[in-house]
TIKOLDO-399600 format. One line per 4 residues: number of its first residue (from 1); for each residue x, y, z of N, C-alpha, C. Coordinates in Angstrom, 2 decimals, decimal comma. Layout:
N
NUM = X:Y:Z:X:Y:Z:X:Y:Z; ...
//
This chain:
193
1 = -101,14:-50,07:80,59:-100,19:-50,26:81,67:-100,80:-51,21:82,69; -100,05:-52,21:83,10:-100,51:-53,15:84,10:-100,13:-52,62:85,48; -101,09:-52,67:86,38:-100,81:-52,25:87,75:-100,31:-53,45:88,52; -99,11:-53,32:89,08:-98,46:-54,43:89,77:-99,13:-54,77:91,09
5 = -99,78:-53,85:91,67:-100,47:-54,08:92,94:-101,84:-53,44:92,86; -102,75:-54,13:92,17:-104,07:-53,54:92,01:-104,74:-53,35:93,36; -105,52:-52,31:93,45:-106,27:-52,02:94,66:-107,74:-52,26:94,40; -108,42:-52,72:95,40:-109,87:-52,87:95,27:-110,49:-51,48:95,21
9 = -111,73:-51,41:94,77:-112,43:-50,13:94,73:-112,49:-49,52:96,13; -112,76:-50,35:97,12:-112,84:-49,87:98,50:-111,50:-49,31:98,97; -110,41:-49,97:98,59:-109,07:-49,49:98,97:-108,77:-48,15:98,29; -109,12:-48,03:97,01:-108,90:-46,76:96,30:-109,69:-45,63:96,96
13 = -110,94:-45,90:97,27:-111,79:-44,89:97,90:-111,19:-44,46:99,24; -110,75:-45,41:100,03:-110,17:-45,09:101,33:-108,84:-44,34:101,18; -108,00:-44,74:100,25:-106,73:-44,04:100,02:-106,99:-42,61:99,55; -108,01:-42,44:98,73:-108,37:-41,10:98,27:-108,81:-40,24:99,45
17 = -109,68:-40,78:100,29:-110,19:-40,04:101,44:-109,09:-39,74:102,46; -108,34:-40,77:102,80:-107,39:-40,66:103,90:-106,08:-40,00:103,49; -105,62:-40,22:102,29:-104,26:-39,79:101,94:-104,18:-38,75:100,83; -104,85:-38,96:99,72:-104,77:-37,98:98,63:-105,40:-36,66:99,07
21 = -106,59:-36,73:99,66:-107,25:-35,51:100,15:-106,39:-34,83:101,21; -105,74:-35,62:102,05:-104,88:-35,07:103,09:-103,73:-34,25:102,50; -103,12:-34,75:101,44:-102,00:-34,03:100,81:-102,46:-32,66:100,29; -103,64:-32,62:99,68:-104,18:-31,35:99,19:-104,52:-30,44:100,37
25 = -105,13:-31,01:101,39:-105,49:-30,24:102,59:-104,25:-29,62:103,23; -103,19:-30,38:103,39:-101,99:-29,87:104,05:-101,25:-28,86:103,18; -101,28:-29,05:101,88:-100,70:-28,06:100,98:-101,38:-26,71:101,20; -102,70:-26,74:101,25:-103,48:-25,53:101,48:-103,23:-24,97:102,88
29 = -103,22:-25,84:103,87:-102,98:-25,42:105,25:-101,65:-24,66:105,37; -100,62:-25,21:104,77:-99,30:-24,58:104,86:-99,28:-23,22:104,16; -99,79:-23,16:102,94:-99,71:-21,89:102,20:-100,54:-20,80:102,87; -101,63:-21,17:103,50:-102,44:-20,18:104,19:-101,75:-19,58:105,41
33 = -100,76:-20,27:105,93:-100,08:-19,81:107,14:-98,75:-19,12:106,88; -98,33:-19,11:105,65:-97,10:-18,40:105,31:-97,45:-16,92:105,24; -96,84:-16,14:106,13:-97,26:-14,74:106,24:-96,15:-13,73:105,96; -94,99:-14,18:105,58:-93,92:-13,24:105,26:-93,03:-12,91:106,43
37 = -93,36:-13,40:107,62:-92,49:-13,12:108,76:-91,29:-14,06:108,74; -90,32:-13,73:109,55:-89,09:-14,52:109,58:-89,08:-15,33:110,87; -89,30:-16,63:110,74:-89,28:-17,48:111,92:-89,09:-18,93:111,51; -88,73:-19,74:112,47:-88,62:-21,17:112,20:-89,98:-21,76:111,87
41 = -91,02:-21,24:112,50:-92,36:-21,72:112,21:-92,71:-21,46:110,74; -92,34:-20,30:110,23:-92,59:-20,00:108,81:-91,80:-20,95:107,92; -90,58:-21,28:108,32:-89,81:-22,26:107,55:-90,52:-23,61:107,54; -91,12:-24,00:108,66:-91,86:-25,26:108,71:-93,03:-25,24:107,73
45 = -93,74:-24,14:107,66:-94,85:-24,05:106,71:-94,35:-24,13:105,27; -93,25:-23,45:104,99:-92,67:-23,49:103,64:-92,21:-24,91:103,29; -91,57:-25,57:104,24:-91,12:-26,94:103,99:-92,30:-27,90:103,89; -93,34:-27,66:104,69:-94,54:-28,48:104,58:-95,18:-28,34:103,21
49 = -95,23:-27,12:102,72:-95,75:-26,88:101,37:-94,96:-27,69:100,35; -93,64:-27,61:100,42:-92,78:-28,32:99,46:-92,96:-29,83:99,56; -93,07:-30,34:100,77:-93,24:-31,78:100,97:-94,55:-32,28:100,38; -95,66:-31,59:100,69:-96,96:-32,05:100,19:-97,09:-31,83:98,69
53 = -96,47:-30,78:98,17:-96,44:-30,59:96,72:-95,68:-31,73:96,06; -94,55:-32,07:96,61:-93,72:-33,16:96,07:-94,52:-34,46:96,04; -95,24:-34,76:97,11:-96,06:-35,98:97,17:-97,16:-35,96:96,11; -97,80:-34,82:95,93:-98,87:-34,73:94,93:-98,33:-34,85:93,51
57 = -97,19:-34,24:93,25:-96,60:-34,34:91,91:-96,20:-35,78:91,60; -95,67:-36,47:92,59:-95,34:-37,87:92,38:-96,60:-38,68:92,11; -97,63:-38,43:92,87:-98,91:-39,12:92,68:-99,48:-38,87:91,28; -99,43:-37,63:90,83:-100,05:-37,25:89,55:-99,22:-37,63:88,32
61 = -97,89:-37,58:88,44:-97,05:-37,66:87,25:-96,16:-38,90:87,15; -95,88:-39,55:88,22:-94,95:-40,67:88,15:-95,68:-41,95:87,77; -94,98:-42,82:87,03:-95,60:-44,10:86,69:-95,66:-45,00:87,93; -96,47:-46,02:87,82:-96,54:-47,00:88,91:-95,22:-47,79:88,88
65 = -94,54:-47,90:90,02:-93,26:-48,61:90,04:-93,41:-50,05:89,57; -92,40:-50,53:88,87:-92,43:-51,89:88,35:-92,04:-52,92:89,41; -91,30:-52,49:90,39:-90,86:-53,40:91,45:-92,02:-53,75:92,37; -92,25:-55,02:92,61:-93,36:-55,41:93,48:-93,23:-54,90:94,91
69 = -92,01:-54,59:95,34:-91,81:-54,13:96,72:-92,34:-52,72:96,94; -92,55:-51,97:95,86:-93,07:-50,62:95,99:-94,59:-50,64:96,02; -95,15:-49,85:96,90:-96,60:-49,79:96,98:-97,09:-48,35:96,89; -96,40:-47,54:96,10:-96,75:-46,14:95,94:-98,10:-45,99:95,23
73 = -98,92:-45,11:95,76:-100,20:-44,81:95,15:-100,00:-43,81:94,02; -100,66:-44,02:92,92:-100,57:-43,14:91,77:-101,96:-42,81:91,26; -102,05:-41,72:90,53:-103,31:-41,35:89,88:-103,78:-42,48:88,97; -102,83:-43,23:88,45:-103,16:-44,32:87,53:-103,96:-45,44:88,20
77 = -104,03:-45,44:89,51:-104,90:-46,39:90,20:-106,37:-45,99:90,08; -106,63:-44,75:89,68:-107,98:-44,21:89,66:-108,52:-43,98:88,25; -107,67:-44,13:87,26:-108,06:-43,76:85,90:-107,26:-44,61:84,90; -107,86:-44,87:83,76:-107,17:-45,59:82,69:-105,91:-44,84:82,30
81 = -104,80:-45,55:82,16:-103,51:-44,89:81,91:-103,49:-44,10:80,61; -104,05:-44,65:79,53:-104,04:-43,90:78,26:-104,85:-42,62:78,39; -105,99:-42,71:79,04:-106,82:-41,53:79,24:-106,07:-40,49:80,07; -105,48:-40,94:81,18:-104,80:-40,01:82,08:-103,61:-39,34:81,40
85 = -102,79:-40,12:80,74:-101,61:-39,54:80,10:-102,01:-38,53:79,03; -103,13:-38,78:78,36:-103,60:-37,88:77,31:-104,16:-36,58:77,90; -105,00:-36,65:78,93:-105,63:-35,43:79,46:-104,72:-34,69:80,44; -103,85:-35,40:81,11:-102,97:-34,75:82,09:-101,91:-33,93:81,41
89 = -101,34:-34,47:80,33:-100,24:-33,79:79,64:-98,94:-33,93:80,41; -97,91:-33,34:79,86:-96,60:-33,36:80,51:-96,58:-32,39:81,68; -95,69:-32,61:82,60:-95,55:-31,70:83,73:-95,05:-30,36:83,22; -95,71:-29,30:83,63:-95,35:-27,95:83,18:-93,97:-27,57:83,71
93 = -93,29:-26,64:83,05:-91,99:-26,18:83,56:-92,08:-25,63:84,99; -93,19:-24,98:85,33:-93,36:-24,45:86,69:-93,36:-25,58:87,70; -94,12:-26,64:87,41:-94,17:-27,77:88,33:-92,87:-28,57:88,31; -92,23:-28,67:87,16:-90,93:-29,35:87,09:-89,91:-28,64:87,98
97 = -89,89:-27,33:87,89:-88,96:-26,55:88,72:-89,28:-26,73:90,20; -90,56:-26,69:90,54:-90,96:-26,85:91,94:-90,59:-28,24:92,46; -90,81:-29,25:91,64:-90,45:-30,62:92,05:-88,94:-30,74:92,24; -88,18:-30,20:91,32:-86,73:-30,26:91,42:-86,25:-29,53:92,68
101 = -86,82:-28,37:92,93:-86,43:-27,61:94,13:-86,78:-28,37:95,40; -87,96:-28,97:95,44:-88,35:-29,75:96,62:-87,40:-30,91:96,82; -87,03:-31,58:95,73:-86,08:-32,69:95,83:-84,73:-32,21:96,33; -84,24:-31,14:95,74:-82,89:-30,67:96,05:-82,80:-29,91:97,38
105 = -83,84:-29,15:97,70:-83,76:-28,28:98,87:-84,40:-28,88:100,11; -85,24:-29,87:99,94:-85,94:-30,42:101,08:-85,54:-31,87:101,34; -85,55:-32,67:100,31:-85,37:-34,10:100,49:-83,91:-34,54:100,50; -83,02:-33,68:100,04:-81,60:-34,06:99,96:-80,73:-32,89:100,41
109 = -79,58:-33,20:100,96:-78,59:-32,17:101,27:-77,78:-31,92:100,01; -78,01:-30,78:99,38:-77,34:-30,48:98,12:-76,86:-29,04:98,12; -75,97:-28,75:97,18:-75,52:-27,38:97,00:-76,63:-26,50:96,47; -77,65:-27,12:95,88:-78,79:-26,36:95,34:-79,58:-25,67:96,44
113 = -79,34:-26,01:97,69:-80,03:-25,33:98,79:-79,63:-23,86:98,85; -78,56:-23,52:98,18:-78,11:-22,13:98,18:-78,90:-21,26:97,22; -79,78:-21,87:96,44:-80,60:-21,14:95,47:-81,40:-20,07:96,21; -81,31:-18,85:95,74:-81,89:-17,71:96,45:-83,26:-17,26:95,95
117 = -83,58:-17,54:94,69:-84,86:-17,00:94,21:-86,01:-17,67:94,97; -87,06:-16,91:95,18:-88,15:-17,37:96,04:-89,06:-18,39:95,37; -89,76:-19,14:96,21:-90,83:-20,02:95,75:-92,01:-19,14:95,37; -92,65:-19,47:94,30:-93,84:-18,74:93,84:-95,07:-19,59:94,14
121 = -95,53:-19,53:95,39:-96,60:-20,41:95,84:-97,87:-20,33:94,99; -98,38:-19,14:94,77:-99,65:-19,02:94,05:-99,52:-19,45:92,60; -98,40:-19,18:91,99:-98,16:-19,63:90,61:-98,16:-21,15:90,56; -97,52:-21,76:91,53:-97,48:-23,23:91,60:-98,89:-23,78:91,79
125 = -99,63:-23,21:92,71:-101,00:-23,69:92,96:-101,89:-23,50:91,75; -101,77:-22,36:91,08:-102,58:-22,10:89,88:-102,27:-23,08:88,76; -101,07:-23,64:88,77:-100,68:-24,63:87,77:-101,10:-26,04:88,18; -101,07:-26,31:89,48:-101,40:-27,64:89,99:-102,90:-27,92:90,00
129 = -103,71:-26,97:90,39:-105,15:-27,20:90,57:-105,82:-27,72:89,30; -105,55:-27,18:88,11:-106,20:-27,74:86,92:-105,87:-29,23:86,69; -104,68:-29,66:87,07:-104,33:-31,08:86,92:-105,16:-31,91:87,89; -105,27:-31,45:89,12:-106,10:-32,15:90,10:-107,56:-32,21:89,64
133 = -108,05:-31,12:89,07:-109,43:-31,09:88,60:-109,64:-32,03:87,41; -108,63:-32,15:86,55:-108,74:-33,10:85,43:-108,84:-34,53:85,96; -108,06:-34,83:87,00:-108,15:-36,16:87,60:-109,56:-36,41:88,13; -110,08:-35,47:88,89:-111,40:-35,62:89,49:-112,48:-35,73:88,41
137 = -112,32:-35,02:87,32:-113,32:-35,05:86,24:-113,32:-36,35:85,45; -112,14:-36,98:85,31:-112,03:-38,11:84,40:-111,79:-39,46:85,08; -111,49:-39,46:86,35:-111,26:-40,73:87,05:-112,57:-41,47:87,24; -112,45:-42,74:87,59:-113,65:-43,51:87,92:-114,26:-42,89:89,17
141 = -115,44:-42,35:89,05:-116,06:-41,56:90,11:-116,29:-42,36:91,40; -116,52:-43,65:91,27:-116,75:-44,46:92,46:-115,48:-44,65:93,30; -114,34:-44,26:92,74:-113,06:-44,38:93,46:-112,66:-43,09:94,16; -113,36:-42,01:93,84:-112,99:-40,70:94,38:-113,89:-40,35:95,56
145 = -113,28:-40,01:96,64:-114,03:-39,62:97,83:-114,36:-38,12:97,76; -115,48:-37,76:98,31:-115,91:-36,36:98,32:-114,89:-35,47:99,02; -114,14:-36,02:99,95:-113,12:-35,24:100,67:-112,10:-34,65:99,71; -111,73:-35,38:98,67:-110,77:-34,86:97,70:-111,38:-33,69:96,94
149 = -112,59:-33,84:96,48:-113,26:-32,73:95,79:-113,33:-31,49:96,68; -113,68:-31,71:97,92:-113,80:-30,61:98,87:-112,47:-29,90:99,11; -111,41:-30,66:99,23:-110,08:-30,05:99,46:-109,60:-29,29:98,23; -109,91:-29,79:97,04:-109,54:-29,07:95,82:-110,33:-27,76:95,75
153 = -111,59:-27,79:96,09:-112,40:-26,56:96,13:-111,82:-25,56:97,13; -111,37:-26,04:98,28:-110,75:-25,16:99,27:-109,49:-24,53:98,73; -108,72:-25,31:98,00:-107,49:-24,79:97,39:-107,83:-23,73:96,35; -108,88:-23,97:95,57:-109,32:-22,97:94,60:-109,74:-21,67:95,29
157 = -110,42:-21,78:96,41:-110,83:-20,59:97,17:-109,61:-19,83:97,67; -108,61:-20,56:98,11:-107,37:-19,91:98,56:-106,76:-19,10:97,43; -106,71:-19,68:96,25:-106,15:-18,98:95,10:-107,01:-17,77:94,74; -108,31:-17,96:94,72:-109,22:-16,88:94,31:-109,21:-15,71:95,28
161 = -109,02:-15,97:96,53:-109,08:-14,91:97,52:-107,71:-14,44:97,99; -106,68:-15,00:97,40:-105,32:-14,66:97,86:-105,00:-13,21:97,59; -104,76:-12,49:98,63:-104,26:-11,12:98,52:-102,76:-11,12:98,74; -102,27:-12,24:99,21:-100,86:-12,33:99,55:-100,24:-13,46:98,76
165 = -99,23:-13,15:98,02:-98,43:-14,16:97,34:-97,08:-14,16:98,03; -96,79:-15,21:98,74:-95,59:-15,26:99,56:-94,66:-16,31:99,01; -93,40:-16,00:99,01:-92,41:-16,92:98,50:-91,25:-17,02:99,47; -90,58:-18,15:99,48:-89,39:-18,27:100,32:-88,49:-19,38:99,81
169 = -87,25:-19,35:100,24:-86,30:-20,42:99,96:-86,12:-21,21:101,25; -85,47:-22,35:101,16:-85,38:-23,23:102,31:-84,26:-22,86:103,27; -83,05:-22,61:102,77:-81,94:-22,38:103,68:-81,81:-20,93:104,09; -82,04:-20,04:103,19:-81,99:-18,61:103,48:-83,36:-18,08:103,14
173 = -84,16:-17,86:104,13:-85,55:-17,53:103,88:-85,67:-16,12:103,32; -86,22:-16,04:102,14:-86,52:-14,76:101,51:-88,00:-14,74:101,21; -88,70:-13,76:101,73:-90,13:-13,68:101,52:-90,44:-12,48:100,66; -91,37:-12,66:99,76:-91,90:-11,52:99,00:-93,41:-11,58:99,17
177 = -93,97:-10,61:99,81:-95,41:-10,63:99,98:-96,03:-9,49:99,19; -97,17:-9,79:98,61:-97,86:-8,79:97,83:-99,29:-8,70:98,33; -99,74:-7,51:98,63:-101,12:-7,30:99,05:-101,63:-6,03:98,39; -102,72:-6,15:97,65:-103,29:-5,02:96,94:-102,26:-4,33:96,04
181 = -101,42:-5,13:95,39:-100,47:-4,57:94,44:-99,20:-4,01:95,05; -99,13:-3,92:96,37:-97,90:-3,43:96,99:-97,04:-4,63:97,35; -95,75:-4,48:97,30:-94,90:-5,61:97,67:-93,79:-5,14:98,58; -93,34:-6,07:99,39:-92,19:-5,81:100,24:-91,35:-7,07:100,28
185 = -90,08:-6,90:100,43:-89,15:-8,02:100,41:-88,54:-8,17:101,80; -88,51:-9,39:102,28:-87,88:-9,70:103,55:-86,76:-10,69:103,26; -85,62:-10,50:103,85:-84,52:-11,44:103,69:-83,96:-11,72:105,05; -84,07:-12,96:105,51:-83,68:-13,32:106,86:-82,18:-13,23:107,08
189 = -81,38:-13,40:106,04:-79,93:-13,32:106,20:-79,50:-11,89:106,54; -80,09:-10,95:105,85:-79,70:-9,55:106,05:-80,48:-8,89:107,17; -81,61:-9,54:107,56:-82,45:-8,96:108,60:-83,04:-7,62:108,18; -83,26:-7,46:106,89:-83,78:-6,19:106,40:-85,19:-6,35:105,91
193 = -85,84:-5,25:105,79:-87,19:-5,24:105,22:-87,21:-4,28:104,07
//
């Protein structure tokens, strides 16, 4: 695959440090702050999670745009395309569903915003992290900033220590939190616990 807008090694390193690591950091930041309460602030964290997930999925799975006017950064800027496509594999159904939901419920005004089943944050993260780790393991190492490795490690710690798996929808916030095997359901529409 030919890259229409090749980046220098220095540009790749800076984009990795400044932007790719940031997306992972903010994904982790948002999920750590979702606590199952019903508030606009909690909706912001849920929407932030969806936004940064959407950006990372596009980075990891989408091809480099053919139009010269597009300057989207892709994993393919950091790794040989044949190698990446082979080790990355196809997007899992869990990530496909999450991407579709982020597109429909966050990025566009659609009837799909009425979807009531909750987001499964930890399941999504457990599916995403191995893909990020494959990129870090197989990309040209001189293009990867330590900040990205560090943020992926932080995300792994979040998953490993998570006692709370919280989920919500965008328009009608429904939270399911689990701690030590106990669960409770919150639904903002009904105001019930």
